[in-house]
Every structure is written in C-alpha cells, then in structure tokens.
A tleap script that builds the chain and sets N, CA, C and O, in Angstrom:
source leaprc.protein.ff14SB
mol = sequence {
  NMET HIE ALA SER THR THR PRO ARG ARG SER
  PRO ASN ALA ASN TYR GLN THR VAL GLY GLU
  GLU ALA ILE ILE ILE ASP ILE ASN THR GLY
  SER TYR TYR SER ALA ASN ASP THR ALA THR
  MET PHE TRP GLU LEU ILE ASP GLY GLN ARG
  THR ILE ALA ASP CYS ALA GLN THR ILE ALA
  GLY ASP TYR ASP VAL GLU PRO GLY GLU VAL
  GLU ALA ASP LEU LEU GLU LEU ALA ALA GLU
  LEU LYS ASP GLU GLY LEU ILE LEU CVAL
}
set mol.1.N position { 72.960 76.161 56.372 }
set mol.1.CA position { 72.286 77.231 57.067 }
set mol.1.C position { 71.831 76.685 58.422 }
set mol.1.O position { 71.496 75.507 58.551 }
set mol.2.N position { 71.825 77.557 59.418 }
set mol.2.CA position { 71.482 77.160 60.778 }
set mol.2.C position { 70.431 78.108 61.353 }
set mol.2.O position { 70.168 79.175 60.798 }
set mol.3.N position { 69.848 77.710 62.450 }
set mol.3.CA position { 68.845 78.544 63.124 }
set mol.3.C position { 69.444 79.862 63.581 }
set mol.3.O position { 68.715 80.838 63.759 }
set mol.4.N position { 70.770 79.913 63.777 }
set mol.4.CA position { 71.434 81.139 64.228 }
set mol.4.C position { 71.802 82.076 63.074 }
set mol.4.O position { 72.346 83.156 63.307 }
set mol.5.N position { 71.513 81.674 61.837 }
set mol.5.CA position { 71.784 82.503 60.660 }
set mol.5.C position { 70.900 83.748 60.693 }
set mol.5.O position { 69.720 83.679 61.038 }
set mol.6.N position { 71.488 84.882 60.329 }
set mol.6.CA position { 70.732 86.143 60.272 }
set mol.6.C position { 70.631 86.604 58.819 }
set mol.6.O position { 71.458 87.386 58.351 }
set mol.7.N position { 69.616 86.117 58.112 }
set mol.7.CA position { 69.470 86.497 56.708 }
set mol.7.C position { 68.971 87.929 56.553 }
set mol.7.O position { 68.371 88.508 57.458 }
set mol.8.N position { 69.240 88.472 55.378 }
set mol.8.CA position { 68.680 89.778 55.015 }
set mol.8.C position { 68.223 89.695 53.572 }
set mol.8.O position { 68.735 88.907 52.777 }
set mol.9.N position { 67.244 90.533 53.255 }
set mol.9.CA position { 66.737 90.542 51.880 }
set mol.9.C position { 67.809 91.106 50.949 }
set mol.9.O position { 68.538 92.031 51.308 }
set mol.10.N position { 67.889 90.551 49.782 }
set mol.10.CA position { 68.817 91.039 48.769 }
set mol.10.C position { 68.352 92.403 48.278 }
set mol.10.O position { 67.149 92.631 48.147 }
set mol.11.N position { 69.282 93.315 48.004 }
set mol.11.CA position { 68.874 94.598 47.429 }
set mol.11.C position { 68.286 94.440 46.032 }
set mol.11.O position { 67.678 95.373 45.507 }
set mol.12.N position { 68.462 93.266 45.425 }
set mol.12.CA position { 67.918 92.995 44.100 }
set mol.12.C position { 66.515 92.405 44.159 }
set mol.12.O position { 65.930 92.077 43.127 }
set mol.13.N position { 65.976 92.272 45.368 }
set mol.13.CA position { 64.633 91.713 45.526 }
set mol.13.C position { 63.695 92.815 45.995 }
set mol.13.O position { 63.984 93.548 46.940 }
set mol.14.N position { 62.586 92.905 45.321 }
set mol.14.CA position { 61.553 93.866 45.690 }
set mol.14.C position { 60.283 93.069 45.934 }
set mol.14.O position { 60.114 91.980 45.386 }
set mol.15.N position { 59.391 93.608 46.754 }
set mol.15.CA position { 58.157 92.864 47.005 }
set mol.15.C position { 56.994 93.800 47.231 }
set mol.15.O position { 57.150 94.972 47.573 }
set mol.16.N position { 55.822 93.231 47.024 }
set mol.16.CA position { 54.569 93.938 47.263 }
set mol.16.C position { 53.643 92.954 47.952 }
set mol.16.O position { 53.490 91.815 47.511 }
set mol.17.N position { 53.027 93.400 49.032 }
set mol.17.CA position { 52.073 92.559 49.738 }
set mol.17.C position { 50.684 92.801 49.170 }
set mol.17.O position { 50.237 93.940 49.031 }
set mol.18.N position { 50.017 91.707 48.848 }
set mol.18.CA position { 48.655 91.759 48.330 }
set mol.18.C position { 47.824 90.864 49.250 }
set mol.18.O position { 47.952 89.640 49.225 }
set mol.19.N position { 46.981 91.486 50.054 }
set mol.19.CA position { 46.251 90.718 51.067 }
set mol.19.C position { 47.230 90.213 52.101 }
set mol.19.O position { 47.944 91.003 52.719 }
set mol.20.N position { 47.273 88.903 52.298 }
set mol.20.CA position { 48.206 88.309 53.248 }
set mol.20.C position { 49.377 87.637 52.545 }
set mol.20.O position { 50.184 86.965 53.188 }
set mol.21.N position { 49.477 87.813 51.234 }
set mol.21.CA position { 50.546 87.189 50.476 }
set mol.21.C position { 51.452 88.249 49.859 }
set mol.21.O position { 51.048 89.389 49.630 }
set mol.22.N position { 52.680 87.837 49.602 }
set mol.22.CA position { 53.640 88.748 48.984 }
set mol.22.C position { 54.024 88.229 47.605 }
set mol.22.O position { 54.101 87.023 47.372 }
set mol.23.N position { 54.257 89.158 46.712 }
set mol.23.CA position { 54.844 88.862 45.412 }
set mol.23.C position { 56.259 89.415 45.485 }
set mol.23.O position { 56.461 90.617 45.660 }
set mol.24.N position { 57.231 88.525 45.350 }
set mol.24.CA position { 58.643 88.899 45.444 }
set mol.24.C position { 59.219 88.876 44.031 }
set mol.24.O position { 59.055 87.899 43.300 }
set mol.25.N position { 59.888 89.950 43.657 }
set mol.25.CA position { 60.425 90.077 42.303 }
set mol.25.C position { 61.936 90.260 42.368 }
set mol.25.O position { 62.442 91.105 43.106 }
set mol.26.N position { 62.640 89.462 41.590 }
set mol.26.CA position { 64.088 89.636 41.424 }
set mol.26.C position { 64.252 90.667 40.319 }
set mol.26.O position { 63.982 90.374 39.154 }
set mol.27.N position { 64.690 91.869 40.670 }
set mol.27.CA position { 64.749 92.949 39.679 }
set mol.27.C position { 65.829 92.730 38.626 }
set mol.27.O position { 65.803 93.369 37.575 }
set mol.28.N position { 66.779 91.833 38.894 }
set mol.28.CA position { 67.800 91.537 37.894 }
set mol.28.C position { 67.287 90.608 36.805 }
set mol.28.O position { 67.625 90.768 35.632 }
set mol.29.N position { 66.470 89.638 37.195 }
set mol.29.CA position { 66.026 88.636 36.231 }
set mol.29.C position { 64.573 88.821 35.802 }
set mol.29.O position { 64.155 88.293 34.772 }
set mol.30.N position { 63.808 89.568 36.589 }
set mol.30.CA position { 62.388 89.726 36.306 }
set mol.30.C position { 61.555 88.556 36.799 }
set mol.30.O position { 60.336 88.548 36.630 }
set mol.31.N position { 62.197 87.569 37.404 }
set mol.31.CA position { 61.466 86.428 37.954 }
set mol.31.C position { 60.666 86.880 39.163 }
set mol.31.O position { 61.100 87.743 39.927 }
set mol.32.N position { 59.497 86.288 39.325 }
set mol.32.CA position { 58.692 86.645 40.492 }
set mol.32.C position { 58.203 85.389 41.193 }
set mol.32.O position { 58.066 84.326 40.588 }
set mol.33.N position { 57.948 85.539 42.467 }
set mol.33.CA position { 57.588 84.430 43.333 }
set mol.33.C position { 56.412 84.863 44.197 }
set mol.33.O position { 56.336 86.007 44.646 }
set mol.34.N position { 55.513 83.939 44.416 }
set mol.34.CA position { 54.360 84.194 45.274 }
set mol.34.C position { 54.610 83.514 46.611 }
set mol.34.O position { 54.983 82.342 46.654 }
set mol.35.N position { 54.408 84.243 47.696 }
set mol.35.CA position { 54.640 83.710 49.037 }
set mol.35.C position { 53.313 83.626 49.787 }
set mol.35.O position { 52.526 84.573 49.782 }
set mol.36.N position { 53.073 82.487 50.430 }
set mol.36.CA position { 51.853 82.358 51.222 }
set mol.36.C position { 51.963 83.227 52.481 }
set mol.36.O position { 52.969 83.910 52.670 }
set mol.37.N position { 50.954 83.208 53.328 }
set mol.37.CA position { 50.941 84.109 54.476 }
set mol.37.C position { 52.097 83.873 55.441 }
set mol.37.O position { 52.660 84.833 55.967 }
set mol.38.N position { 52.464 82.612 55.683 }
set mol.38.CA position { 53.580 82.330 56.592 }
set mol.38.C position { 54.899 82.771 55.976 }
set mol.38.O position { 55.728 83.378 56.655 }
set mol.39.N position { 55.102 82.475 54.707 }
set mol.39.CA position { 56.331 82.889 54.023 }
set mol.39.C position { 56.416 84.412 53.940 }
set mol.39.O position { 57.505 84.979 54.026 }
set mol.40.N position { 55.275 85.072 53.774 }
set mol.40.CA position { 55.252 86.537 53.754 }
set mol.40.C position { 55.666 87.102 55.104 }
set mol.40.O position { 56.425 88.069 55.171 }
set mol.41.N position { 55.168 86.501 56.176 }
set mol.41.CA position { 55.546 86.957 57.507 }
set mol.41.C position { 57.054 86.791 57.706 }
set mol.41.O position { 57.715 87.682 58.240 }
set mol.42.N position { 57.596 85.648 57.273 }
set mol.42.CA position { 59.039 85.419 57.361 }
set mol.42.C position { 59.783 86.469 56.544 }
set mol.42.O position { 60.753 87.059 57.021 }
set mol.43.N position { 59.334 86.702 55.322 }
set mol.43.CA position { 59.984 87.677 54.444 }
set mol.43.C position { 60.045 89.052 55.115 }
set mol.43.O position { 61.067 89.736 55.061 }
set mol.44.N position { 58.954 89.439 55.737 }
set mol.44.CA position { 58.902 90.752 56.374 }
set mol.44.C position { 59.754 90.814 57.637 }
set mol.44.O position { 60.173 91.899 58.039 }
set mol.45.N position { 60.017 89.684 58.266 }
set mol.45.CA position { 60.866 89.646 59.462 }
set mol.45.C position { 62.358 89.637 59.126 }
set mol.45.O position { 63.189 90.006 59.956 }
set mol.46.N position { 62.689 89.215 57.913 }
set mol.46.CA position { 64.099 89.139 57.512 }
set mol.46.C position { 64.666 90.551 57.417 }
set mol.46.O position { 64.266 91.336 56.557 }
set mol.47.N position { 65.597 90.863 58.306 }
set mol.47.CA position { 66.146 92.224 58.329 }
set mol.47.C position { 67.652 92.269 58.587 }
set mol.47.O position { 68.217 93.351 58.748 }
set mol.48.N position { 68.299 91.119 58.629 }
set mol.48.CA position { 69.728 91.092 58.916 }
set mol.48.C position { 70.030 91.229 60.400 }
set mol.48.O position { 71.194 91.192 60.798 }
set mol.49.N position { 69.013 91.384 61.213 }
set mol.49.CA position { 69.167 91.497 62.666 }
set mol.49.C position { 68.634 90.248 63.369 }
set mol.49.O position { 69.228 89.760 64.330 }
set mol.50.N position { 67.517 89.748 62.879 }
set mol.50.CA position { 66.874 88.579 63.494 }
set mol.50.C position { 67.457 87.292 62.928 }
set mol.50.O position { 67.758 87.198 61.739 }
set mol.51.N position { 67.607 86.314 63.795 }
set mol.51.CA position { 68.016 84.994 63.337 }
set mol.51.C position { 66.792 84.250 62.820 }
set mol.51.O position { 65.654 84.674 63.026 }
set mol.52.N position { 67.044 83.146 62.151 }
set mol.52.CA position { 65.933 82.308 61.706 }
set mol.52.C position { 65.172 81.796 62.926 }
set mol.52.O position { 63.946 81.686 62.889 }
set mol.53.N position { 65.882 81.486 63.997 }
set mol.53.CA position { 65.222 81.042 65.236 }
set mol.53.C position { 64.325 82.138 65.798 }
set mol.53.O position { 63.229 81.850 66.279 }
set mol.54.N position { 64.775 83.395 65.744 }
set mol.54.CA position { 63.947 84.518 66.209 }
set mol.54.C position { 62.667 84.610 65.383 }
set mol.54.O position { 61.577 84.794 65.925 }
set mol.55.N position { 62.811 84.482 64.085 }
set mol.55.CA position { 61.650 84.541 63.188 }
set mol.55.C position { 60.693 83.396 63.483 }
set mol.55.O position { 59.477 83.586 63.503 }
set mol.56.N position { 61.238 82.212 63.712 }
set mol.56.CA position { 60.407 81.050 64.025 }
set mol.56.C position { 59.622 81.280 65.308 }
set mol.56.O position { 58.445 80.927 65.394 }
set mol.57.N position { 60.267 81.866 66.296 }
set mol.57.CA position { 59.603 82.150 67.576 }
set mol.57.C position { 58.421 83.095 67.366 }
set mol.57.O position { 57.337 82.865 67.901 }
set mol.58.N position { 58.630 84.152 66.589 }
set mol.58.CA position { 57.573 85.125 66.313 }
set mol.58.C position { 56.409 84.481 65.570 }
set mol.58.O position { 55.249 84.654 65.943 }
set mol.59.N position { 56.730 83.741 64.518 }
set mol.59.CA position { 55.690 83.105 63.710 }
set mol.59.C position { 54.957 82.041 64.522 }
set mol.59.O position { 53.733 81.936 64.437 }
set mol.60.N position { 55.685 81.259 65.301 }
set mol.60.CA position { 55.056 80.218 66.125 }
set mol.60.C position { 54.060 80.836 67.098 }
set mol.60.O position { 52.997 80.265 67.342 }
set mol.61.N position { 54.390 81.990 67.650 }
set mol.61.CA position { 53.478 82.667 68.566 }
set mol.61.C position { 52.193 83.091 67.888 }
set mol.61.O position { 51.119 83.026 68.486 }
set mol.62.N position { 52.298 83.524 66.644 }
set mol.62.CA position { 51.108 83.943 65.895 }
set mol.62.C position { 50.212 82.767 65.519 }
set mol.62.O position { 48.992 82.909 65.435 }
set mol.63.N position { 50.826 81.597 65.291 }
set mol.63.CA position { 50.064 80.436 64.845 }
set mol.63.C position { 49.837 79.408 65.951 }
set mol.63.O position { 49.215 78.372 65.716 }
set mol.64.N position { 50.331 79.684 67.141 }
set mol.64.CA position { 50.167 78.805 68.297 }
set mol.64.C position { 50.658 77.386 67.997 }
set mol.64.O position { 49.954 76.404 68.232 }
set mol.65.N position { 51.888 77.306 67.472 }
set mol.65.CA position { 52.543 76.024 67.223 }
set mol.65.C position { 53.925 76.063 67.864 }
set mol.65.O position { 54.376 77.114 68.320 }
set mol.66.N position { 54.579 74.933 67.894 }
set mol.66.CA position { 55.910 74.851 68.482 }
set mol.66.C position { 56.947 75.523 67.575 }
set mol.66.O position { 56.950 75.301 66.364 }
set mol.67.N position { 57.824 76.341 68.159 }
set mol.67.CA position { 58.854 77.009 67.358 }
set mol.67.C position { 59.723 76.044 66.558 }
set mol.67.O position { 60.160 76.377 65.456 }
set mol.68.N position { 59.980 74.854 67.097 }
set mol.68.CA position { 60.809 73.880 66.384 }
set mol.68.C position { 60.210 73.452 65.061 }
set mol.68.O position { 60.934 73.246 64.086 }
set mol.69.N position { 58.893 73.315 65.018 }
set mol.69.CA position { 58.223 72.958 63.772 }
set mol.69.C position { 58.385 74.065 62.740 }
set mol.69.O position { 58.682 73.805 61.574 }
set mol.70.N position { 58.189 75.288 63.177 }
set mol.70.CA position { 58.307 76.438 62.280 }
set mol.70.C position { 59.750 76.604 61.835 }
set mol.70.O position { 60.013 76.897 60.668 }
set mol.71.N position { 60.683 76.418 62.755 }
set mol.71.CA position { 62.103 76.598 62.440 }
set mol.71.C position { 62.546 75.680 61.307 }
set mol.71.O position { 63.261 76.117 60.405 }
set mol.72.N position { 62.134 74.424 61.339 }
set mol.72.CA position { 62.500 73.481 60.278 }
set mol.72.C position { 61.985 73.960 58.926 }
set mol.72.O position { 62.698 73.895 57.925 }
set mol.73.N position { 60.753 74.439 58.902 }
set mol.73.CA position { 60.175 74.949 57.656 }
set mol.73.C position { 60.905 76.199 57.177 }
set mol.73.O position { 61.155 76.362 55.982 }
set mol.74.N position { 61.246 77.082 58.121 }
set mol.74.CA position { 61.933 78.320 57.739 }
set mol.74.C position { 63.339 78.052 57.229 }
set mol.74.O position { 63.812 78.742 56.327 }
set mol.75.N position { 64.007 77.063 57.794 }
set mol.75.CA position { 65.348 76.714 57.301 }
set mol.75.C position { 65.269 76.247 55.850 }
set mol.75.O position { 66.111 76.608 55.029 }
set mol.76.N position { 64.263 75.453 55.544 }
set mol.76.CA position { 64.069 74.986 54.169 }
set mol.76.C position { 63.735 76.153 53.242 }
set mol.76.O position { 64.287 76.262 52.148 }
set mol.77.N position { 62.831 77.022 53.684 }
set mol.77.CA position { 62.448 78.187 52.881 }
set mol.77.C position { 63.637 79.127 52.679 }
set mol.77.O position { 63.857 79.626 51.576 }
set mol.78.N position { 64.395 79.363 53.737 }
set mol.78.CA position { 65.558 80.256 53.635 }
set mol.78.C position { 66.571 79.707 52.631 }
set mol.78.O position { 67.166 80.467 51.867 }
set mol.79.N position { 66.765 78.397 52.634 }
set mol.79.CA position { 67.695 77.793 51.672 }
set mol.79.C position { 67.217 78.029 50.243 }
set mol.79.O position { 68.018 78.331 49.358 }
set mol.80.N position { 65.910 77.892 50.017 }
set mol.80.CA position { 65.359 78.139 48.684 }
set mol.80.C position { 65.515 79.606 48.282 }
set mol.80.O position { 65.892 79.906 47.150 }
set mol.81.N position { 65.224 80.515 49.211 }
set mol.81.CA position { 65.348 81.947 48.917 }
set mol.81.C position { 66.798 82.318 48.631 }
set mol.81.O position { 67.074 83.145 47.762 }
set mol.82.N position { 67.719 81.707 49.363 }
set mol.82.CA position { 69.153 81.955 49.134 }
set mol.82.C position { 69.555 81.438 47.755 }
set mol.82.O position { 70.262 82.120 47.013 }
set mol.83.N position { 69.101 80.232 47.413 }
set mol.83.CA position { 69.440 79.651 46.115 }
set mol.83.C position { 68.927 80.513 44.962 }
set mol.83.O position { 69.547 80.577 43.901 }
set mol.84.N position { 67.798 81.171 45.179 }
set mol.84.CA position { 67.219 82.050 44.159 }
set mol.84.C position { 67.860 83.452 44.171 }
set mol.84.O position { 67.557 84.280 43.312 }
set mol.85.N position { 68.738 83.709 45.139 }
set mol.85.CA position { 69.389 85.015 45.222 }
set mol.85.C position { 68.533 86.103 45.839 }
set mol.85.O position { 68.826 87.290 45.692 }
set mol.86.N position { 67.463 85.699 46.536 }
set mol.86.CA position { 66.546 86.682 47.107 }
set mol.86.C position { 66.931 87.118 48.514 }
set mol.86.O position { 66.525 88.185 48.975 }
set mol.87.N position { 67.726 86.279 49.201 }
set mol.87.CA position { 68.243 86.687 50.510 }
set mol.87.C position { 69.757 86.468 50.532 }
set mol.87.O position { 70.308 85.686 49.758 }
set mol.88.N position { 70.389 87.170 51.426 }
set mol.88.CA position { 71.829 87.052 51.646 }
set mol.88.C position { 72.037 86.577 53.086 }
set mol.88.O position { 71.292 86.965 53.986 }
set mol.89.N position { 73.038 85.749 53.295 }
set mol.89.CA position { 73.327 85.286 54.650 }
set mol.89.C position { 74.770 85.589 55.004 }
set mol.89.O position { 75.213 85.275 56.109 }
savepdb mol mol.pdb
quit
C-alpha cells in the first residue's frame, strides 16, 4: 500500500460514532473494532476519492503535526483495516 492509494470502506463494514470514537462492525462476521479519535477521523475520510496522503494532510492539520508522521501511521492502519476486510483498495 502507498500514500497514493485511495481506499474505500467495504460495503460489509458498518460503523457508529460514539463520542469521538467509532465502533466498526463487519456485518459478515459480526466482529467489531473500536477506533480511537484519529482512526475514527481516518475512517470517516475514507471515501474512495481521497488518497491516504490526502487523509494524512487533513488529520495533520487538525492535530498540528507533520503530515509525514501521520501518513506512516495511516499506512499501517490502512493495512490492518484491509487485512480485516473493512476497506477495499
């Protein structure tokens, strides 16, 4: 996966935001995942239009950190979400 990847949420994944965190549910398996505030922001930005780099830029602006730091974390998170079948690339 690369910063230029444009992930989208799987149609088999549903989520509900509770406070600043999201609960993501795989409707096929019933497995659920809790996302912290940064992961929730990433999840909500994933739309098949934005690249991971675009998402990193947005999140970095909100947290006043360097986009490169956020991008590395998002690449790792995106790989995990893909492995779980929650996003498609």
